[in-house]
N, C-alpha and C positions, 0 to 999 in steps of 0.2 A: 093729435100725434101720440095723445098719451098714452095709446096702449103700447107704443115701441118699448119701452122700459120694462115693461112686463113682460113683452113677448123677450125680449132679450134675457129677461131672470129664467123665465121658463128654460130658454136654449142651454143657458148657463149649467142648471140645475140636471138637464138631461143630460148634458154630452159631459158632465162631471159624476155620476149617478155611479158609480163604482169607486169613486175618490173620498177619501175622506173631509166632510164638511168642512174642518180649517183650511186645508188646503185651495179646497176650489173655491173656497173665499178668496183665499190668499192670491191665485192666479187671476182672478177676475179683474187685481186691481193692480197687477205686476205690468212695469214697464222698464226692458233692459235700460232704458234710457232719461233722462228727465223729462218730466211731465211738461206738455205745452200749455205756454202760459206763464212760465217760470226762467229767470234770468239768472246765470248761475257763470264762478269761474271753475275751469278746470285746467289743473296741474299734470304737466307729465312728466315722468324723468325715465329715461330709459338711455343704456350702455352708455352713462357719464354725462349723458345732456338733459336738459331741462326748458321745457316752454308753456307758459302760461295766457291762457286763452279765455277770452268771456264773450260767454252770448248772452248777447240783449234780445230777448223776447218782444221785447216792443218795437224791435222794427220789421221792415220787410224780410222775406225769409232769404234771400240772398245778401242780405246786409248784416245779418246778426253778429256773425264771429269777427274779432279783431285779436290780434297778436298785441298780448301785451309787454311780455319778457322772449328774452330767448337766452339762456345759458347764464341767469342773472342779470340781465341789464337790459335794457331799453334796445327793441329790433331797431338794423340798420333800415332804410330808407329800400334797397334790396331786398331784404329779408321781409317785411311786409307788403310789395309788392308779390316774392314769391308765394306768399303765404295766403294772399287773396285769390292767385292763380290757383293752386292747390285747391283753398275751398270752393270755389266756381264749380271747378272739374270734380268733386265730390257729390256738391248739389244735383248735378248733371245726371250724375249716375244711379239716381234711382233710390226707392227706399229698401231698408236692409230686411232683410227676411226677420219674421216676429221669431223671439226666439221661444218663447210658450209654446209656438205650435211645433215644436220637434220635441217636446218633453213625451216620449211614448209612457203615455199613463196606464197603459196597459200591461205592462212589467213593473208598477210599482211597489217597492218594500218600504215597512217602516225600520228606521234603524236606530231610533232610539227617541227619547222623551225626558227633559228632565230640565228644572231651572227656568220654566215657562216655555220650553223650545221645543217643538217635534220635529225631529231627522227623517226625512225620506228620500230614495234614491231612486231612480228609473235610469233605464236605454235612453238614447237619441235616435230620431226617424233624419234619415238625411235632409239637409237643408235643400237641396237638389240634385237632379239629374247627374250621376256620376261623382258623387260626394265619397268620396273614399275613408274618411275621417270619422262620419259619426258612430260607426258600429266598435268603434275602439274606446269609446268615449262613454261615461255615466254621469250623471246630474245626481247630487247630492243638495234637496231643495232644506233651508231651516227656515220652519214656520214659528215668528212670534206670536202665542198665543192670545195673549193679551189684546192685539187689535188684527188677527188673523191676516198679517200681511208677510210677505216674504223679508225675513233677516239678510240674508246671502243664499247666494247659488252659483256652487263650484261645480264648473266643467272637468274631468278630468281624464286624463286615460289610464286604463287597464291593463294593458301592454305596451311592447316596442310594436311601430306599424311601419308601413312605408306606405303613404300616401301615392307618390309619384315614382318614375323611374329613377333611383339612384338616390333617392332621398330616405335616410331612415329616424323616424323619430324615438325616442327614448324615454321622455316624458311630456307630456302636453296637459298644462293648468291654467285653469281661469279661474280665479273669485272673486265673484261682485258681492258689494255688502250694502245695505241701505239702512235709511233714517227711517222710524218708525211714525206712521203718521201723528199729527198732534193736531190741537184746537185750528179747522183752518188751514192745516197744513198737509197735505198729500205724503206718500211714501217718497223719498227722495233717496236716489244715489249717493254714495258716500265715497266708495271707492272701488277701483278693479285694477287685479294684479294677477299678471301671467309671468309664465314660464314656460320655458322652450327649453328642450334636450337633447341634441342630434347632430345626424353629420349628412353632408352632400357631396357625392363623388366618393364615398370613404375617407375624405380628408378635410373639407372644407366645416368647419364648425359652424352649426345651427345655434348654439346656445344663444340665451335671450332673456331677460328680467326687464318686464316695463309696469311701474305703478300709474295710476291715473286717480289724481282725487280731487272730489266735487267739492265746492266753499259756497259761500257769498248768497245765499239763494235769496230771492228776493220776486215777491211775485210782480210781475210785468202791468203797465201801465200801457195800453195801446195809447199812439201819438197821433 
């Protein structure tokens, strides 16, 4: 089976033949989420509320997540139960689409190069049939030249748009940042920040902001 890594390497090279080598290399190691085998703490703040969760990669898939804090305090028994039910539903929902598959590399443009970082911009492909949002978004990819990894990915709207009837989005933006790899440590998510400005049925505000921070990474040891 030793030939499989060679075939994969050839596939990557062929697939990104028109893409700058530094970005092609960065995309081969990019994962929007934390890599398998790493435990971490996830802190989410949105609309005046916060949650702290822990993912223990050493545990079985459906038992990995636990609620540590809710709004700065230990969770109640009901909150812990509801959290477990919510996580169970998410696990049964299947795997999320691979974000890097949505980058339309045929539309790639270089936007900057300074301080050891190269910046590229491209369109997004629809994530699924009926996706009415992707064409209004652009991806900005910042490559850390020293490690050939993505330092950040920004998805931002270029104009107002209406994804569904009676919903108008004035602004939509998500920015994901990553820790560069170090000795024995892969690229790791650092923060995800999202912002939405819009209205539904012309009077209901959809304005919202959220920040997710990842910390306390530990390589898991299987139990």
